[in-house]
mmCIF entry with sequence, helices, sheets and N, C-alpha, C, O atoms, coordinates in Angstrom:
data_MODEL
# 
_entry.id   MODEL 
# 
_entity.id                         1 
_entity.type                       polymer 
_entity.pdbx_number_of_molecules   1 
# 
_entity_poly.entity_id                      1 
_entity_poly.type                           'polypeptide(L)' 
_entity_poly.nstd_linkage                   no 
_entity_poly.nstd_monomer                   no 
_entity_poly.pdbx_seq_one_letter_code       MKSDMYHRQAFVSDHALRNYVRSYVHFHNVQRPHAVLGYPSPAEHELQCS 
_entity_poly.pdbx_seq_one_letter_code_can   MKSDMYHRQAFVSDHALRNYVRSYVHFHNVQRPHAVLGYPSPAEHELQCS 
_entity_poly.pdbx_strand_id                 A 
# 
loop_
_entity_poly_seq.entity_id 
_entity_poly_seq.num 
_entity_poly_seq.mon_id 
_entity_poly_seq.hetero 
1 1  MET n 
1 2  LYS n 
1 3  SER n 
1 4  ASP n 
1 5  MET n 
1 6  TYR n 
1 7  HIS n 
1 8  ARG n 
1 9  GLN n 
1 10 ALA n 
1 11 PHE n 
1 12 VAL n 
1 13 SER n 
1 14 ASP n 
1 15 HIS n 
1 16 ALA n 
1 17 LEU n 
1 18 ARG n 
1 19 ASN n 
1 20 TYR n 
1 21 VAL n 
1 22 ARG n 
1 23 SER n 
1 24 TYR n 
1 25 VAL n 
1 26 HIS n 
1 27 PHE n 
1 28 HIS n 
1 29 ASN n 
1 30 VAL n 
1 31 GLN n 
1 32 ARG n 
1 33 PRO n 
1 34 HIS n 
1 35 ALA n 
1 36 VAL n 
1 37 LEU n 
1 38 GLY n 
1 39 TYR n 
1 40 PRO n 
1 41 SER n 
1 42 PRO n 
1 43 ALA n 
1 44 GLU n 
1 45 HIS n 
1 46 GLU n 
1 47 LEU n 
1 48 GLN n 
1 49 CYS n 
1 50 SER n 
# 
_struct_asym.id          A 
_struct_asym.entity_id   1 
# 
loop_
_struct_conf.conf_type_id 
_struct_conf.id 
_struct_conf.pdbx_PDB_helix_id 
_struct_conf.beg_label_comp_id 
_struct_conf.beg_label_asym_id 
_struct_conf.beg_label_seq_id 
_struct_conf.pdbx_beg_PDB_ins_code 
_struct_conf.end_label_comp_id 
_struct_conf.end_label_asym_id 
_struct_conf.end_label_seq_id 
_struct_conf.pdbx_end_PDB_ins_code 
_struct_conf.beg_auth_comp_id 
_struct_conf.beg_auth_asym_id 
_struct_conf.beg_auth_seq_id 
_struct_conf.end_auth_comp_id 
_struct_conf.end_auth_asym_id 
_struct_conf.end_auth_seq_id 
_struct_conf.pdbx_PDB_helix_class 
_struct_conf.details 
_struct_conf.pdbx_PDB_helix_length 
HELX_P HELX_P1 AA1 SER A 3  ? TYR A 6  ? SER A 3  TYR A 6  1 ? 4  
HELX_P HELX_P2 AA2 ASP A 14 ? HIS A 26 ? ASP A 14 HIS A 26 1 ? 13 
HELX_P HELX_P3 AA3 PHE A 27 ? GLN A 31 ? PHE A 27 GLN A 31 3 ? 5  
HELX_P HELX_P4 AA4 ALA A 35 ? LEU A 37 ? ALA A 35 LEU A 37 5 ? 3  
HELX_P HELX_P5 AA5 PRO A 42 ? CYS A 49 ? PRO A 42 CYS A 49 1 ? 8  
# 
_struct_conf_type.id          HELX_P 
_struct_conf_type.criteria    ? 
_struct_conf_type.reference   ? 
# 
loop_
_atom_site.group_PDB 
_atom_site.id 
_atom_site.type_symbol 
_atom_site.label_atom_id 
_atom_site.label_alt_id 
_atom_site.label_comp_id 
_atom_site.label_asym_id 
_atom_site.label_entity_id 
_atom_site.label_seq_id 
_atom_site.pdbx_PDB_ins_code 
_atom_site.Cartn_x 
_atom_site.Cartn_y 
_atom_site.Cartn_z 
_atom_site.occupancy 
_atom_site.B_iso_or_equiv 
_atom_site.pdbx_formal_charge 
_atom_site.auth_seq_id 
_atom_site.auth_comp_id 
_atom_site.auth_asym_id 
_atom_site.auth_atom_id 
_atom_site.pdbx_PDB_model_num 
ATOM 1   N N  . MET A 1 1  ? -5.360 0.786   18.760 1.00 0.00 ? 1  MET A N  1 
ATOM 2   C CA . MET A 1 1  ? -4.262 1.104   19.651 1.00 0.00 ? 1  MET A CA 1 
ATOM 3   C C  . MET A 1 1  ? -4.593 0.530   21.021 1.00 0.00 ? 1  MET A C  1 
ATOM 4   O O  . MET A 1 1  ? -5.719 0.658   21.501 1.00 0.00 ? 1  MET A O  1 
ATOM 5   N N  . LYS A 1 2  ? -3.651 -0.073  21.619 1.00 0.00 ? 2  LYS A N  1 
ATOM 6   C CA . LYS A 1 2  ? -3.863 -0.680  22.926 1.00 0.00 ? 2  LYS A CA 1 
ATOM 7   C C  . LYS A 1 2  ? -4.071 0.385   23.994 1.00 0.00 ? 2  LYS A C  1 
ATOM 8   O O  . LYS A 1 2  ? -3.350 1.382   24.040 1.00 0.00 ? 2  LYS A O  1 
ATOM 9   N N  . SER A 1 3  ? -5.054 0.167   24.846 1.00 0.00 ? 3  SER A N  1 
ATOM 10  C CA . SER A 1 3  ? -5.315 1.142   25.904 1.00 0.00 ? 3  SER A CA 1 
ATOM 11  C C  . SER A 1 3  ? -4.203 1.164   26.938 1.00 0.00 ? 3  SER A C  1 
ATOM 12  O O  . SER A 1 3  ? -4.005 2.182   27.601 1.00 0.00 ? 3  SER A O  1 
ATOM 13  N N  . ASP A 1 4  ? -3.461 0.049   27.093 1.00 0.00 ? 4  ASP A N  1 
ATOM 14  C CA . ASP A 1 4  ? -2.370 0.050   28.065 1.00 0.00 ? 4  ASP A CA 1 
ATOM 15  C C  . ASP A 1 4  ? -1.242 0.994   27.656 1.00 0.00 ? 4  ASP A C  1 
ATOM 16  O O  . ASP A 1 4  ? -0.429 1.386   28.493 1.00 0.00 ? 4  ASP A O  1 
ATOM 17  N N  . MET A 1 5  ? -1.188 1.358   26.386 1.00 0.00 ? 5  MET A N  1 
ATOM 18  C CA . MET A 1 5  ? -0.148 2.263   25.924 1.00 0.00 ? 5  MET A CA 1 
ATOM 19  C C  . MET A 1 5  ? -0.307 3.661   26.504 1.00 0.00 ? 5  MET A C  1 
ATOM 20  O O  . MET A 1 5  ? 0.674  4.308   26.870 1.00 0.00 ? 5  MET A O  1 
ATOM 21  N N  . TYR A 1 6  ? -1.527 4.112   26.583 1.00 0.00 ? 6  TYR A N  1 
ATOM 22  C CA . TYR A 1 6  ? -1.735 5.489   27.017 1.00 0.00 ? 6  TYR A CA 1 
ATOM 23  C C  . TYR A 1 6  ? -2.544 5.606   28.305 1.00 0.00 ? 6  TYR A C  1 
ATOM 24  O O  . TYR A 1 6  ? -2.825 6.718   28.753 1.00 0.00 ? 6  TYR A O  1 
ATOM 25  N N  . HIS A 1 7  ? -2.917 4.499   28.899 1.00 0.00 ? 7  HIS A N  1 
ATOM 26  C CA . HIS A 1 7  ? -3.707 4.525   30.124 1.00 0.00 ? 7  HIS A CA 1 
ATOM 27  C C  . HIS A 1 7  ? -2.936 5.230   31.240 1.00 0.00 ? 7  HIS A C  1 
ATOM 28  O O  . HIS A 1 7  ? -1.782 4.903   31.516 1.00 0.00 ? 7  HIS A O  1 
ATOM 29  N N  . ARG A 1 8  ? -3.578 6.181   31.862 1.00 0.00 ? 8  ARG A N  1 
ATOM 30  C CA . ARG A 1 8  ? -3.014 6.962   32.974 1.00 0.00 ? 8  ARG A CA 1 
ATOM 31  C C  . ARG A 1 8  ? -1.810 7.800   32.573 1.00 0.00 ? 8  ARG A C  1 
ATOM 32  O O  . ARG A 1 8  ? -0.985 8.134   33.424 1.00 0.00 ? 8  ARG A O  1 
ATOM 33  N N  . GLN A 1 9  ? -1.695 8.139   31.329 1.00 0.00 ? 9  GLN A N  1 
ATOM 34  C CA . GLN A 1 9  ? -0.617 9.003   30.866 1.00 0.00 ? 9  GLN A CA 1 
ATOM 35  C C  . GLN A 1 9  ? -1.142 10.420  30.740 1.00 0.00 ? 9  GLN A C  1 
ATOM 36  O O  . GLN A 1 9  ? -2.252 10.637  30.255 1.00 0.00 ? 9  GLN A O  1 
ATOM 37  N N  . ALA A 1 10 ? -0.353 11.375  31.172 1.00 0.00 ? 10 ALA A N  1 
ATOM 38  C CA . ALA A 1 10 ? -0.687 12.790  30.982 1.00 0.00 ? 10 ALA A CA 1 
ATOM 39  C C  . ALA A 1 10 ? 0.352  13.359  30.021 1.00 0.00 ? 10 ALA A C  1 
ATOM 40  O O  . ALA A 1 10 ? 1.539  13.413  30.345 1.00 0.00 ? 10 ALA A O  1 
ATOM 41  N N  . PHE A 1 11 ? -0.084 13.773  28.867 1.00 0.00 ? 11 PHE A N  1 
ATOM 42  C CA . PHE A 1 11 ? 0.828  14.314  27.865 1.00 0.00 ? 11 PHE A CA 1 
ATOM 43  C C  . PHE A 1 11 ? 0.803  15.830  27.943 1.00 0.00 ? 11 PHE A C  1 
ATOM 44  O O  . PHE A 1 11 ? -0.261 16.448  27.981 1.00 0.00 ? 11 PHE A O  1 
ATOM 45  N N  . VAL A 1 12 ? 1.991  16.421  27.967 1.00 0.00 ? 12 VAL A N  1 
ATOM 46  C CA . VAL A 1 12 ? 2.086  17.875  28.140 1.00 0.00 ? 12 VAL A CA 1 
ATOM 47  C C  . VAL A 1 12 ? 1.838  18.623  26.845 1.00 0.00 ? 12 VAL A C  1 
ATOM 48  O O  . VAL A 1 12 ? 1.592  19.829  26.859 1.00 0.00 ? 12 VAL A O  1 
ATOM 49  N N  . SER A 1 13 ? 1.902  17.915  25.720 1.00 0.00 ? 13 SER A N  1 
ATOM 50  C CA . SER A 1 13 ? 1.692  18.577  24.430 1.00 0.00 ? 13 SER A CA 1 
ATOM 51  C C  . SER A 1 13 ? 1.308  17.553  23.376 1.00 0.00 ? 13 SER A C  1 
ATOM 52  O O  . SER A 1 13 ? 1.451  16.347  23.577 1.00 0.00 ? 13 SER A O  1 
ATOM 53  N N  . ASP A 1 14 ? 0.820  18.054  22.252 1.00 0.00 ? 14 ASP A N  1 
ATOM 54  C CA . ASP A 1 14 ? 0.531  17.178  21.115 1.00 0.00 ? 14 ASP A CA 1 
ATOM 55  C C  . ASP A 1 14 ? 1.799  16.499  20.631 1.00 0.00 ? 14 ASP A C  1 
ATOM 56  O O  . ASP A 1 14 ? 1.775  15.331  20.244 1.00 0.00 ? 14 ASP A O  1 
ATOM 57  N N  . HIS A 1 15 ? 2.898  17.222  20.650 1.00 0.00 ? 15 HIS A N  1 
ATOM 58  C CA . HIS A 1 15 ? 4.187  16.691  20.209 1.00 0.00 ? 15 HIS A CA 1 
ATOM 59  C C  . HIS A 1 15 ? 4.587  15.475  21.061 1.00 0.00 ? 15 HIS A C  1 
ATOM 60  O O  . HIS A 1 15 ? 5.032  14.458  20.529 1.00 0.00 ? 15 HIS A O  1 
ATOM 61  N N  . ALA A 1 16 ? 4.424  15.589  22.378 1.00 0.00 ? 16 ALA A N  1 
ATOM 62  C CA . ALA A 1 16 ? 4.761  14.475  23.270 1.00 0.00 ? 16 ALA A CA 1 
ATOM 63  C C  . ALA A 1 16 ? 3.877  13.266  22.984 1.00 0.00 ? 16 ALA A C  1 
ATOM 64  O O  . ALA A 1 16 ? 4.361  12.135  22.946 1.00 0.00 ? 16 ALA A O  1 
ATOM 65  N N  . LEU A 1 17 ? 2.595  13.502  22.785 1.00 0.00 ? 17 LEU A N  1 
ATOM 66  C CA . LEU A 1 17 ? 1.675  12.411  22.464 1.00 0.00 ? 17 LEU A CA 1 
ATOM 67  C C  . LEU A 1 17 ? 2.062  11.750  21.151 1.00 0.00 ? 17 LEU A C  1 
ATOM 68  O O  . LEU A 1 17 ? 2.093  10.523  21.066 1.00 0.00 ? 17 LEU A O  1 
ATOM 69  N N  . ARG A 1 18 ? 2.352  12.529  20.141 1.00 0.00 ? 18 ARG A N  1 
ATOM 70  C CA . ARG A 1 18 ? 2.730  11.962  18.837 1.00 0.00 ? 18 ARG A CA 1 
ATOM 71  C C  . ARG A 1 18 ? 4.002  11.144  18.929 1.00 0.00 ? 18 ARG A C  1 
ATOM 72  O O  . ARG A 1 18 ? 4.101  10.086  18.307 1.00 0.00 ? 18 ARG A O  1 
ATOM 73  N N  . ASN A 1 19 ? 4.979  11.616  19.695 1.00 0.00 ? 19 ASN A N  1 
ATOM 74  C CA . ASN A 1 19 ? 6.215  10.851  19.875 1.00 0.00 ? 19 ASN A CA 1 
ATOM 75  C C  . ASN A 1 19 ? 5.940  9.530   20.574 1.00 0.00 ? 19 ASN A C  1 
ATOM 76  O O  . ASN A 1 19 ? 6.511  8.501   20.212 1.00 0.00 ? 19 ASN A O  1 
ATOM 77  N N  . TYR A 1 20 ? 5.072  9.554   21.569 1.00 0.00 ? 20 TYR A N  1 
ATOM 78  C CA . TYR A 1 20 ? 4.720  8.340   22.296 1.00 0.00 ? 20 TYR A CA 1 
ATOM 79  C C  . TYR A 1 20 ? 4.020  7.338   21.385 1.00 0.00 ? 20 TYR A C  1 
ATOM 80  O O  . TYR A 1 20 ? 4.326  6.146   21.412 1.00 0.00 ? 20 TYR A O  1 
ATOM 81  N N  . VAL A 1 21 ? 3.087  7.825   20.584 1.00 0.00 ? 21 VAL A N  1 
ATOM 82  C CA . VAL A 1 21 ? 2.374  6.951   19.653 1.00 0.00 ? 21 VAL A CA 1 
ATOM 83  C C  . VAL A 1 21 ? 3.335  6.387   18.618 1.00 0.00 ? 21 VAL A C  1 
ATOM 84  O O  . VAL A 1 21 ? 3.280  5.196   18.312 1.00 0.00 ? 21 VAL A O  1 
ATOM 85  N N  . ARG A 1 22 ? 4.205  7.215   18.081 1.00 0.00 ? 22 ARG A N  1 
ATOM 86  C CA . ARG A 1 22 ? 5.191  6.761   17.096 1.00 0.00 ? 22 ARG A CA 1 
ATOM 87  C C  . ARG A 1 22 ? 6.076  5.662   17.688 1.00 0.00 ? 22 ARG A C  1 
ATOM 88  O O  . ARG A 1 22 ? 6.377  4.670   17.024 1.00 0.00 ? 22 ARG A O  1 
ATOM 89  N N  . SER A 1 23 ? 6.483  5.850   18.932 1.00 0.00 ? 23 SER A N  1 
ATOM 90  C CA . SER A 1 23 ? 7.308  4.853   19.607 1.00 0.00 ? 23 SER A CA 1 
ATOM 91  C C  . SER A 1 23 ? 6.559  3.535   19.780 1.00 0.00 ? 23 SER A C  1 
ATOM 92  O O  . SER A 1 23 ? 7.130  2.464   19.570 1.00 0.00 ? 23 SER A O  1 
ATOM 93  N N  . TYR A 1 24 ? 5.285  3.608   20.161 1.00 0.00 ? 24 TYR A N  1 
ATOM 94  C CA . TYR A 1 24 ? 4.490  2.399   20.346 1.00 0.00 ? 24 TYR A CA 1 
ATOM 95  C C  . TYR A 1 24 ? 4.276  1.671   19.019 1.00 0.00 ? 24 TYR A C  1 
ATOM 96  O O  . TYR A 1 24 ? 4.369  0.444   18.965 1.00 0.00 ? 24 TYR A O  1 
ATOM 97  N N  . VAL A 1 25 ? 3.998  2.399   17.974 1.00 0.00 ? 25 VAL A N  1 
ATOM 98  C CA . VAL A 1 25 ? 3.789  1.780   16.663 1.00 0.00 ? 25 VAL A CA 1 
ATOM 99  C C  . VAL A 1 25 ? 5.065  1.072   16.210 1.00 0.00 ? 25 VAL A C  1 
ATOM 100 O O  . VAL A 1 25 ? 5.003  -0.028  15.661 1.00 0.00 ? 25 VAL A O  1 
ATOM 101 N N  . HIS A 1 26 ? 6.210  1.694   16.437 1.00 0.00 ? 26 HIS A N  1 
ATOM 102 C CA . HIS A 1 26 ? 7.486  1.052   16.096 1.00 0.00 ? 26 HIS A CA 1 
ATOM 103 C C  . HIS A 1 26 ? 7.650  -0.243  16.900 1.00 0.00 ? 26 HIS A C  1 
ATOM 104 O O  . HIS A 1 26 ? 8.000  -1.284  16.345 1.00 0.00 ? 26 HIS A O  1 
ATOM 105 N N  . PHE A 1 27 ? 7.396  -0.168  18.203 1.00 0.00 ? 27 PHE A N  1 
ATOM 106 C CA . PHE A 1 27 ? 7.492  -1.362  19.046 1.00 0.00 ? 27 PHE A CA 1 
ATOM 107 C C  . PHE A 1 27 ? 6.562  -2.466  18.533 1.00 0.00 ? 27 PHE A C  1 
ATOM 108 O O  . PHE A 1 27 ? 6.974  -3.620  18.416 1.00 0.00 ? 27 PHE A O  1 
ATOM 109 N N  . HIS A 1 28 ? 5.323  -2.116  18.231 1.00 0.00 ? 28 HIS A N  1 
ATOM 110 C CA . HIS A 1 28 ? 4.331  -3.107  17.796 1.00 0.00 ? 28 HIS A CA 1 
ATOM 111 C C  . HIS A 1 28 ? 4.713  -3.731  16.461 1.00 0.00 ? 28 HIS A C  1 
ATOM 112 O O  . HIS A 1 28 ? 4.555  -4.938  16.276 1.00 0.00 ? 28 HIS A O  1 
ATOM 113 N N  . ASN A 1 29 ? 5.207  -2.938  15.541 1.00 0.00 ? 29 ASN A N  1 
ATOM 114 C CA . ASN A 1 29 ? 5.494  -3.444  14.198 1.00 0.00 ? 29 ASN A CA 1 
ATOM 115 C C  . ASN A 1 29 ? 6.876  -4.065  14.047 1.00 0.00 ? 29 ASN A C  1 
ATOM 116 O O  . ASN A 1 29 ? 7.088  -4.866  13.137 1.00 0.00 ? 29 ASN A O  1 
ATOM 117 N N  . VAL A 1 30 ? 7.811  -3.719  14.907 1.00 0.00 ? 30 VAL A N  1 
ATOM 118 C CA . VAL A 1 30 ? 9.184  -4.186  14.722 1.00 0.00 ? 30 VAL A CA 1 
ATOM 119 C C  . VAL A 1 30 ? 9.645  -5.130  15.824 1.00 0.00 ? 30 VAL A C  1 
ATOM 120 O O  . VAL A 1 30 ? 10.314 -6.124  15.541 1.00 0.00 ? 30 VAL A O  1 
ATOM 121 N N  . GLN A 1 31 ? 9.302  -4.840  17.064 1.00 0.00 ? 31 GLN A N  1 
ATOM 122 C CA . GLN A 1 31 ? 9.885  -5.585  18.180 1.00 0.00 ? 31 GLN A CA 1 
ATOM 123 C C  . GLN A 1 31 ? 8.943  -6.588  18.834 1.00 0.00 ? 31 GLN A C  1 
ATOM 124 O O  . GLN A 1 31 ? 9.392  -7.648  19.272 1.00 0.00 ? 31 GLN A O  1 
ATOM 125 N N  . ARG A 1 32 ? 7.672  -6.290  18.912 1.00 0.00 ? 32 ARG A N  1 
ATOM 126 C CA . ARG A 1 32 ? 6.727  -7.110  19.667 1.00 0.00 ? 32 ARG A CA 1 
ATOM 127 C C  . ARG A 1 32 ? 6.519  -8.460  19.004 1.00 0.00 ? 32 ARG A C  1 
ATOM 128 O O  . ARG A 1 32 ? 6.228  -8.517  17.810 1.00 0.00 ? 32 ARG A O  1 
ATOM 129 N N  . PRO A 1 33 ? 6.665  -9.565  19.763 1.00 0.00 ? 33 PRO A N  1 
ATOM 130 C CA . PRO A 1 33 ? 6.374  -10.891 19.209 1.00 0.00 ? 33 PRO A CA 1 
ATOM 131 C C  . PRO A 1 33 ? 4.884  -11.018 18.882 1.00 0.00 ? 33 PRO A C  1 
ATOM 132 O O  . PRO A 1 33 ? 4.035  -10.536 19.633 1.00 0.00 ? 33 PRO A O  1 
ATOM 133 N N  . HIS A 1 34 ? 4.577  -11.655 17.779 1.00 0.00 ? 34 HIS A N  1 
ATOM 134 C CA . HIS A 1 34 ? 3.189  -11.842 17.349 1.00 0.00 ? 34 HIS A CA 1 
ATOM 135 C C  . HIS A 1 34 ? 2.878  -13.330 17.315 1.00 0.00 ? 34 HIS A C  1 
ATOM 136 O O  . HIS A 1 34 ? 3.591  -14.107 16.680 1.00 0.00 ? 34 HIS A O  1 
ATOM 137 N N  . ALA A 1 35 ? 1.814  -13.723 17.998 1.00 0.00 ? 35 ALA A N  1 
ATOM 138 C CA . ALA A 1 35 ? 1.433  -15.133 18.071 1.00 0.00 ? 35 ALA A CA 1 
ATOM 139 C C  . ALA A 1 35 ? 1.141  -15.711 16.691 1.00 0.00 ? 35 ALA A C  1 
ATOM 140 O O  . ALA A 1 35 ? 1.507  -16.852 16.405 1.00 0.00 ? 35 ALA A O  1 
ATOM 141 N N  . VAL A 1 36 ? 0.491  -14.940 15.843 1.00 0.00 ? 36 VAL A N  1 
ATOM 142 C CA . VAL A 1 36 ? 0.113  -15.441 14.523 1.00 0.00 ? 36 VAL A CA 1 
ATOM 143 C C  . VAL A 1 36 ? 1.344  -15.777 13.675 1.00 0.00 ? 36 VAL A C  1 
ATOM 144 O O  . VAL A 1 36 ? 1.247  -16.568 12.736 1.00 0.00 ? 36 VAL A O  1 
ATOM 145 N N  . LEU A 1 37 ? 2.483  -15.190 13.991 1.00 0.00 ? 37 LEU A N  1 
ATOM 146 C CA . LEU A 1 37 ? 3.719  -15.459 13.250 1.00 0.00 ? 37 LEU A CA 1 
ATOM 147 C C  . LEU A 1 37 ? 4.571  -16.526 13.934 1.00 0.00 ? 37 LEU A C  1 
ATOM 148 O O  . LEU A 1 37 ? 5.685  -16.801 13.489 1.00 0.00 ? 37 LEU A O  1 
ATOM 149 N N  . GLY A 1 38 ? 4.070  -17.121 14.995 1.00 0.00 ? 38 GLY A N  1 
ATOM 150 C CA . GLY A 1 38 ? 4.848  -18.114 15.734 1.00 0.00 ? 38 GLY A CA 1 
ATOM 151 C C  . GLY A 1 38 ? 5.757  -17.477 16.764 1.00 0.00 ? 38 GLY A C  1 
ATOM 152 O O  . GLY A 1 38 ? 6.725  -18.100 17.201 1.00 0.00 ? 38 GLY A O  1 
ATOM 153 N N  . TYR A 1 39 ? 5.472  -16.278 17.150 1.00 0.00 ? 39 TYR A N  1 
ATOM 154 C CA . TYR A 1 39 ? 6.136  -15.493 18.185 1.00 0.00 ? 39 TYR A CA 1 
ATOM 155 C C  . TYR A 1 39 ? 7.437  -14.793 17.808 1.00 0.00 ? 39 TYR A C  1 
ATOM 156 O O  . TYR A 1 39 ? 8.079  -14.254 18.709 1.00 0.00 ? 39 TYR A O  1 
ATOM 157 N N  . PRO A 1 40 ? 7.870  -14.756 16.578 1.00 0.00 ? 40 PRO A N  1 
ATOM 158 C CA . PRO A 1 40 ? 8.944  -13.810 16.281 1.00 0.00 ? 40 PRO A CA 1 
ATOM 159 C C  . PRO A 1 40 ? 8.325  -12.419 16.086 1.00 0.00 ? 40 PRO A C  1 
ATOM 160 O O  . PRO A 1 40 ? 7.115  -12.289 15.899 1.00 0.00 ? 40 PRO A O  1 
ATOM 161 N N  . SER A 1 41 ? 9.145  -11.417 16.130 1.00 0.00 ? 41 SER A N  1 
ATOM 162 C CA . SER A 1 41 ? 8.653  -10.076 15.816 1.00 0.00 ? 41 SER A CA 1 
ATOM 163 C C  . SER A 1 41 ? 8.407  -10.002 14.311 1.00 0.00 ? 41 SER A C  1 
ATOM 164 O O  . SER A 1 41 ? 8.947  -10.823 13.570 1.00 0.00 ? 41 SER A O  1 
ATOM 165 N N  . PRO A 1 42 ? 7.617  -9.054  13.840 1.00 0.00 ? 42 PRO A N  1 
ATOM 166 C CA . PRO A 1 42 ? 7.415  -8.921  12.402 1.00 0.00 ? 42 PRO A CA 1 
ATOM 167 C C  . PRO A 1 42 ? 8.732  -8.731  11.641 1.00 0.00 ? 42 PRO A C  1 
ATOM 168 O O  . PRO A 1 42 ? 8.889  -9.260  10.541 1.00 0.00 ? 42 PRO A O  1 
ATOM 169 N N  . ALA A 1 43 ? 9.659  -7.995  12.205 1.00 0.00 ? 43 ALA A N  1 
ATOM 170 C CA . ALA A 1 43 ? 10.957 -7.784  11.548 1.00 0.00 ? 43 ALA A CA 1 
ATOM 171 C C  . ALA A 1 43 ? 11.714 -9.110  11.425 1.00 0.00 ? 43 ALA A C  1 
ATOM 172 O O  . ALA A 1 43 ? 12.291 -9.397  10.377 1.00 0.00 ? 43 ALA A O  1 
ATOM 173 N N  . GLU A 1 44 ? 11.714 -9.916  12.487 1.00 0.00 ? 44 GLU A N  1 
ATOM 174 C CA . GLU A 1 44 ? 12.374 -11.229 12.433 1.00 0.00 ? 44 GLU A CA 1 
ATOM 175 C C  . GLU A 1 44 ? 11.679 -12.148 11.433 1.00 0.00 ? 44 GLU A C  1 
ATOM 176 O O  . GLU A 1 44 ? 12.342 -12.877 10.695 1.00 0.00 ? 44 GLU A O  1 
ATOM 177 N N  . HIS A 1 45 ? 10.373 -12.115 11.406 1.00 0.00 ? 45 HIS A N  1 
ATOM 178 C CA . HIS A 1 45 ? 9.605  -12.945 10.465 1.00 0.00 ? 45 HIS A CA 1 
ATOM 179 C C  . HIS A 1 45 ? 9.925  -12.568 9.021  1.00 0.00 ? 45 HIS A C  1 
ATOM 180 O O  . HIS A 1 45 ? 10.075 -13.437 8.161  1.00 0.00 ? 45 HIS A O  1 
ATOM 181 N N  . GLU A 1 46 ? 10.026 -11.282 8.766  1.00 0.00 ? 46 GLU A N  1 
ATOM 182 C CA . GLU A 1 46 ? 10.346 -10.822 7.424  1.00 0.00 ? 46 GLU A CA 1 
ATOM 183 C C  . GLU A 1 46 ? 11.727 -11.306 6.991  1.00 0.00 ? 46 GLU A C  1 
ATOM 184 O O  . GLU A 1 46 ? 11.920 -11.697 5.839  1.00 0.00 ? 46 GLU A O  1 
ATOM 185 N N  . LEU A 1 47 ? 12.691 -11.279 7.922  1.00 0.00 ? 47 LEU A N  1 
ATOM 186 C CA . LEU A 1 47 ? 14.040 -11.771 7.599  1.00 0.00 ? 47 LEU A CA 1 
ATOM 187 C C  . LEU A 1 47 ? 14.023 -13.271 7.318  1.00 0.00 ? 47 LEU A C  1 
ATOM 188 O O  . LEU A 1 47 ? 14.738 -13.746 6.436  1.00 0.00 ? 47 LEU A O  1 
ATOM 189 N N  . GLN A 1 48 ? 13.219 -14.009 8.057  1.00 0.00 ? 48 GLN A N  1 
ATOM 190 C CA . GLN A 1 48 ? 13.136 -15.465 7.854  1.00 0.00 ? 48 GLN A CA 1 
ATOM 191 C C  . GLN A 1 48 ? 12.515 -15.801 6.495  1.00 0.00 ? 48 GLN A C  1 
ATOM 192 O O  . GLN A 1 48 ? 12.840 -16.825 5.894  1.00 0.00 ? 48 GLN A O  1 
ATOM 193 N N  . CYS A 1 49 ? 11.627 -14.939 6.020  1.00 0.00 ? 49 CYS A N  1 
ATOM 194 C CA . CYS A 1 49 ? 10.950 -15.205 4.755  1.00 0.00 ? 49 CYS A CA 1 
ATOM 195 C C  . CYS A 1 49 ? 11.764 -14.755 3.545  1.00 0.00 ? 49 CYS A C  1 
ATOM 196 O O  . CYS A 1 49 ? 11.454 -15.138 2.417  1.00 0.00 ? 49 CYS A O  1 
ATOM 197 N N  . SER A 1 50 ? 12.794 -13.953 3.763  1.00 0.00 ? 50 SER A N  1 
ATOM 198 C CA . SER A 1 50 ? 13.574 -13.477 2.614  1.00 0.00 ? 50 SER A CA 1 
ATOM 199 C C  . SER A 1 50 ? 14.643 -14.453 2.221  1.00 0.00 ? 50 SER A C  1 
ATOM 200 O O  . SER A 1 50 ? 15.388 -14.205 1.273  1.00 0.00 ? 50 SER A O  1 
# 
C-alpha cells in the first residue's frame, strides 16, 4: 500500500480507515494508469484485450 495514501491521515474509526483503504484499492485497480500496461488503467486494458 502506498504511504502517500494514508500519510498524515487521522482516522476516527476502523470503519473510516477501511472505507479509505477500499477506495484506494478501487482507484489503484480500476482508475490508476499503469506504466507496465502502456498507461491505460487496468479496467481500460481489460476492455482492450476482450
